[in-house]
matplotlib code that plots the C-alpha trace (Angstrom):
import matplotlib.pyplot as plt

x = [29.8, 31.9, 30.9, 33.4, 31.8, 28.5, 29.8, 31.4, 28.3, 26.3, 29.3, 29.7, 26.0, 26.2, 29.2, 27.4, 24.3, 26.5, 28.4, 25.1, 23.8, 27.1, 27.0, 23.3, 24.1, 27.1, 24.9, 22.3, 24.9, 26.4, 22.9, 22.3, 25.6, 24.7, 21.3, 21.1, 21.0, 17.8, 16.0, 18.0, 17.1, 13.7, 11.4, 9.2, 6.7, 5.4, 7.4, 10.7, 9.9, 12.1, 10.0, 6.5, 5.3, 1.9, 1.1, 2.1, 0.0, -3.1, -2.5, -2.1, -5.4, -7.2, -5.8, -6.7, -10.2, -10.5, -11.4, -8.5, -9.6, -8.2, -5.1, -2.8, 0.8, 2.8, 6.1, 9.7, 11.6, 13.2, 10.9, 9.4, 6.1, 6.4, 8.1, 5.2, 2.4, 4.4, 5.0, 1.3, 0.5, 2.7, 1.1, -2.4, -1.9, 1.2, 3.3, 0.7, 0.6, 1.7, -1.4, -3.6, -1.5, -1.1, 1.8, 2.2, 4.7, 2.5, 5.5, 6.0, 2.5, 0.5, -1.9, -5.6, -5.3, -3.6, -6.6, -9.1, -7.2, -4.8, -6.4, -10.0, -9.2, -7.3, -10.0, -12.9, -11.8, -11.6, -8.8, -9.5, -8.9, -8.3, -10.6, -10.5, -10.0, -7.3, -4.7, -3.7, -0.6, 0.0, 3.5, 4.5, 0.9, 1.6, 3.1, -0.2, -2.0, -5.1, -7.3, -6.0, -6.7, -10.3, -10.8, -9.4, -11.9, -14.8, -12.8, -12.2, -16.0, -17.0, -14.6, -14.6, -16.4, -13.4, -10.4, -8.5, -6.3, -3.1, -1.7, 1.9, 3.4, 5.9, 3.5, -0.1, -1.1, -0.5, -3.3, -6.7, -9.1, -11.6, -9.0, -7.7, -11.3, -11.6, -8.4, -7.2, -4.0, -0.8, 2.2, 5.7, 8.2, 12.0, 13.5, 15.3, 19.1, 18.8, 16.2, 18.5, 21.5, 20.0, 19.2, 22.7, 24.5, 22.5, 23.4, 27.1, 27.3, 25.7, 27.8, 31.1, 31.7, 34.3, 33.1, 33.9, 31.7, 32.7, 31.9, 28.6, 27.6, 28.7, 26.6, 23.5, 24.2, 24.5, 21.3, 19.1, 16.5, 16.3, 17.0, 17.3, 19.9, 21.8, 22.0, 22.9, 25.8, 26.9, 27.0, 28.8, 31.5, 31.8, 32.5, 34.9, 36.8, 36.6, 39.2, 37.3, 34.6, 36.1, 34.8, 36.5, 35.5, 31.8, 32.2, 34.4, 31.8, 28.9, 30.7, 29.9, 32.4, 34.6, 33.9, 37.5, 37.2, 33.8, 35.4, 38.3, 36.0, 33.7, 36.7, 38.0, 34.6, 34.5, 38.0, 40.0, 40.0, 37.8, 40.5, 41.9, 38.5, 37.6, 40.8, 40.4, 36.8, 37.5, 40.6, 38.7, 35.8, 38.2, 40.5, 37.9, 35.0, 32.6, 29.2, 28.2, 24.7, 26.3, 28.6, 25.7, 23.9, 26.9, 27.6, 24.0, 24.2, 27.4, 25.8, 22.7, 24.9, 27.4, 27.1, 26.8, 24.9, 21.3, 21.6, 24.6, 23.2, 19.9, 21.8, 24.0, 21.1, 19.0, 21.9, 22.5, 18.9, 19.2, 22.4, 20.9, 17.8, 20.1, 22.1, 18.9, 18.8, 22.2, 23.9, 27.7, 29.3, 32.2, 29.9, 27.9, 31.1, 32.0, 28.5, 28.9, 32.1, 30.5, 27.6, 30.0, 32.1, 29.0, 27.8, 30.9, 30.1, 26.7, 28.3, 28.3, 31.7, 33.4, 33.0, 36.0, 37.8]
y = [-28.0, -30.9, -33.3, -31.7, -28.3, -29.8, -31.4, -28.1, -25.9, -27.2, -26.8, -23.2, -22.5, -24.0, -21.8, -18.7, -19.5, -20.2, -16.9, -14.9, -16.5, -15.7, -12.1, -11.7, -13.1, -10.7, -7.7, -8.8, -9.2, -5.7, -4.2, -5.8, -4.4, -0.8, -0.7, 1.6, -0.2, 1.8, -0.2, -3.3, -3.9, -2.3, -4.6, -7.0, -7.8, -6.2, -8.7, -7.3, -3.7, -2.7, 0.1, 1.5, -1.9, -0.3, 1.1, -2.3, -4.2, -2.1, -2.3, -6.2, -6.6, -4.3, -6.3, -9.7, -8.5, -7.0, -3.6, -1.4, 2.1, 5.1, 6.0, 9.1, 8.3, 11.4, 12.1, 13.1, 11.6, 8.2, 6.8, 4.0, 5.3, 4.2, 0.9, 0.1, 0.5, -1.3, -4.2, -4.2, -4.3, -7.4, -9.1, -8.3, -9.3, -11.5, -11.9, -10.1, -6.9, -4.7, -5.4, -4.4, -1.4, 2.1, 4.0, 7.6, 10.2, 13.2, 15.6, 14.8, 14.0, 16.5, 18.2, 17.7, 15.8, 12.9, 12.6, 12.8, 10.4, 7.9, 7.6, 7.5, 5.0, 2.6, 2.9, 2.5, -0.7, -4.3, -6.8, -10.2, -13.2, -10.7, -10.1, -7.7, -4.0, -2.1, 0.1, 3.6, 5.1, 8.8, 9.4, 13.0, 14.0, 17.3, 18.5, 18.1, 21.3, 22.4, 21.8, 18.2, 17.6, 18.9, 16.7, 13.7, 14.2, 13.3, 10.4, 8.8, 8.9, 7.5, 4.6, 3.5, 0.2, -1.2, 0.9, 2.3, 5.4, 5.8, 9.3, 9.7, 13.1, 14.8, 17.6, 16.7, 20.4, 20.7, 18.2, 19.9, 19.1, 17.5, 14.8, 14.4, 13.6, 10.9, 9.1, 7.3, 9.1, 7.4, 9.4, 8.0, 9.3, 9.3, 5.9, 5.3, 4.6, 1.0, 0.3, 1.6, -0.1, -3.6, -3.0, -1.5, -4.5, -6.9, -4.9, -4.4, -8.2, -9.0, -6.4, -7.3, -3.8, -3.3, -0.6, -0.1, 0.7, 4.4, 4.8, 3.1, 5.6, 8.5, 7.0, 6.9, 10.5, 11.7, 9.8, 11.7, 9.0, 8.8, 5.3, 6.4, 8.9, 6.3, 3.7, 6.4, 7.6, 4.0, 3.0, 6.1, 5.6, 1.9, 2.8, 5.6, 3.8, 0.0, -1.0, 0.2, 2.9, 4.9, 7.7, 10.4, 8.9, 9.3, 13.1, 13.4, 11.7, 13.8, 17.1, 17.5, 19.3, 17.0, 17.0, 18.0, 21.0, 22.0, 21.8, 24.0, 26.6, 26.6, 27.1, 29.9, 31.6, 31.5, 32.5, 34.1, 37.6, 38.6, 38.5, 35.2, 33.5, 35.0, 33.9, 30.3, 30.1, 31.5, 29.2, 26.0, 26.9, 27.5, 24.6, 22.0, 23.3, 23.5, 25.1, 27.6, 26.2, 22.8, 24.6, 26.5, 23.3, 21.9, 25.1, 25.4, 22.0, 23.1, 26.3, 24.4, 21.9, 24.4, 26.0, 29.6, 32.4, 32.6, 36.1, 35.1, 31.8, 33.5, 36.1, 33.6, 31.3, 34.3, 35.3, 31.8, 31.7, 35.0, 34.0, 30.7, 32.7, 35.0, 32.1, 30.7, 33.8, 33.4, 36.2, 36.7, 33.9, 36.1, 38.7, 35.9, 34.4, 37.8, 38.1, 34.6, 35.7, 39.0, 37.3, 35.4, 38.5, 40.5, 37.5, 37.5, 41.1, 39.8, 37.4, 38.6, 39.8, 37.4, 38.4, 40.2, 38.7]
z = [-44.8, -43.5, -40.7, -38.4, -38.8, -38.0, -34.9, -33.8, -34.3, -31.2, -29.0, -30.1, -29.6, -26.1, -25.2, -26.5, -24.5, -21.4, -21.9, -22.2, -19.0, -17.2, -18.5, -17.4, -13.9, -13.5, -14.5, -11.9, -9.2, -10.1, -9.9, -6.6, -5.3, -6.5, -4.8, -1.9, 1.4, 2.3, -0.4, -0.2, 3.6, 3.5, 5.6, 3.6, 6.3, 9.5, 11.6, 10.3, 11.5, 14.5, 16.0, 16.6, 17.9, 19.1, 15.6, 14.0, 16.5, 15.6, 11.9, 12.1, 14.0, 11.5, 8.6, 10.2, 10.8, 7.3, 8.8, 7.6, 7.5, 5.6, 7.3, 7.8, 8.7, 9.7, 11.4, 10.8, 7.7, 8.1, 10.8, 8.9, 7.5, 4.0, 5.0, 7.4, 4.8, 2.1, 4.6, 5.4, 1.7, 1.2, 4.3, 2.9, -0.8, -0.7, -3.9, -6.1, -4.0, -6.8, -8.7, -5.8, -4.7, -6.3, -5.0, -5.9, -4.7, -4.2, -4.3, -8.0, -9.1, -7.0, -9.3, -9.5, -12.8, -10.9, -8.6, -11.4, -13.7, -12.1, -8.7, -9.9, -12.6, -10.3, -7.5, -9.9, -11.6, -10.4, -11.1, -12.7, -10.3, -7.4, -4.4, -1.5, -1.2, -3.1, -1.4, -2.7, -1.1, -1.4, -0.2, 0.8, 0.7, 2.4, -0.9, -2.7, -3.8, -1.9, -5.0, -5.3, -1.6, -2.0, -5.1, -3.2, -0.4, -2.7, -4.2, -0.9, -0.1, -3.5, -3.7, 0.0, -1.0, -2.9, -2.0, 1.0, 1.0, 3.0, 3.2, 4.3, 5.2, 7.5, 8.7, 9.4, 9.6, 5.8, 5.2, 5.0, 8.0, 5.7, 4.8, 8.3, 9.6, 7.0, 8.1, 11.3, 12.3, 13.4, 14.5, 13.8, 16.4, 15.7, 16.3, 19.6, 19.4, 20.6, 17.9, 15.2, 16.8, 16.3, 12.6, 12.0, 13.6, 11.3, 8.2, 9.2, 9.6, 6.2, 4.3, 6.2, 7.3, 10.1, 12.5, 16.2, 19.1, 19.2, 15.5, 15.9, 18.7, 16.5, 13.7, 15.9, 17.0, 13.5, 12.5, 15.0, 14.9, 11.1, 9.9, 6.3, 7.2, 9.3, 6.4, 3.9, 6.0, 6.8, 3.1, 2.1, 4.8, 3.9, 0.3, 1.0, 3.8, 2.9, 5.5, 8.5, 9.3, 12.0, 14.3, 12.3, 8.9, 9.7, 10.3, 7.2, 4.9, 6.2, 6.4, 10.1, 12.3, 14.3, 18.0, 18.7, 16.5, 18.1, 21.6, 20.5, 19.0, 22.0, 24.4, 22.2, 22.1, 26.0, 26.8, 23.9, 22.6, 19.8, 17.2, 18.4, 18.4, 15.1, 13.5, 14.8, 13.6, 10.2, 9.7, 10.6, 8.4, 5.4, 5.8, 6.9, 4.8, 7.6, 7.0, 9.5, 10.2, 11.0, 13.6, 15.0, 15.7, 17.6, 19.4, 20.5, 22.1, 23.9, 25.2, 26.5, 28.4, 29.7, 33.2, 32.2, 33.9, 32.8, 31.3, 29.3, 28.1, 27.1, 25.1, 23.2, 22.3, 21.0, 18.8, 17.6, 16.4, 14.7, 12.9, 11.7, 10.4, 8.5, 7.1, 5.5, 3.4, 1.8, 3.8, 3.9, 5.9, 7.0, 8.6, 10.4, 11.8, 13.2, 14.7, 16.3, 18.1, 19.1, 20.7, 23.1, 23.8, 24.8, 26.9, 28.9, 30.0, 31.2, 33.6, 37.2, 38.5, 40.9, 44.6, 46.1, 49.1]

ax = plt.figure().add_subplot(projection="3d")
ax.plot(x, y, z, "-o")
ax.set_aspect("equal")
plt.show()
């Protein structure tokens, strides 16, 4: 080997190391870009949460006093239940919170074996160089089997000295009374539009998303108080329409009926003949790909807000509920569309005749 080759070898090795480092950095950046915004912007402390200030205040005082009880967090999806308890865990344990926290999704691991094995093993052991109580989070606990819930009742009592349990669910009535009585219950209501709007404005600025006021209002309406849904819709629209997220693009991304189309359908149902209304409704469902349950939701809101005679309004709302129930059992859409138009045609006959001059 010549002296020149010896001189070149370190330079080649340096270039190889630099190339590997650059490739690793690029992969990490790509992975960060691919992360869902729901996870990317999940609050890391109780101070970053935007809603449920009363619940957060109570939890903070309990943590500071080292008196955290077993808790049951329940409420609709996307209202901050999981984010709240994870933020509380980070405040309690700091950077090493993962070693002191066991998080299980009970809808996947919901059998009695999980309670007997994973939970008992974690709750019954102590970590080296760690002090304080452990935290066991059971997300979607309402999906656990009854046997698992009964087994968990005894585990909670046995390991209270060194572990706290947090049950998270959408429906508290699916948790057995014996577990409910052992937990302090906190109900998470849907988020108010102004609470979601502040978080959306911050994320839009960070991600450089162009979105107007009208589109933001539509996004909040589609979210229905669910922060997870809002962020998922916003990210999908930002990817599909990188130039600007518009009012129409939000409805196109989610598959929801455009308000202009809903207005046209509602006007036709109130005024047109059966054949004309049925044709318009069928054509829009075919060309736009609208799902009948989505249309029913929008039409229901229109009927409730409209100034219709009480008998006509009651008849239509009853029929809308019947049609939605039948749609849940995979009935023929064409028949249900005809039934929808029929409900409005019959309702017109229930309206009182105008007084003669």
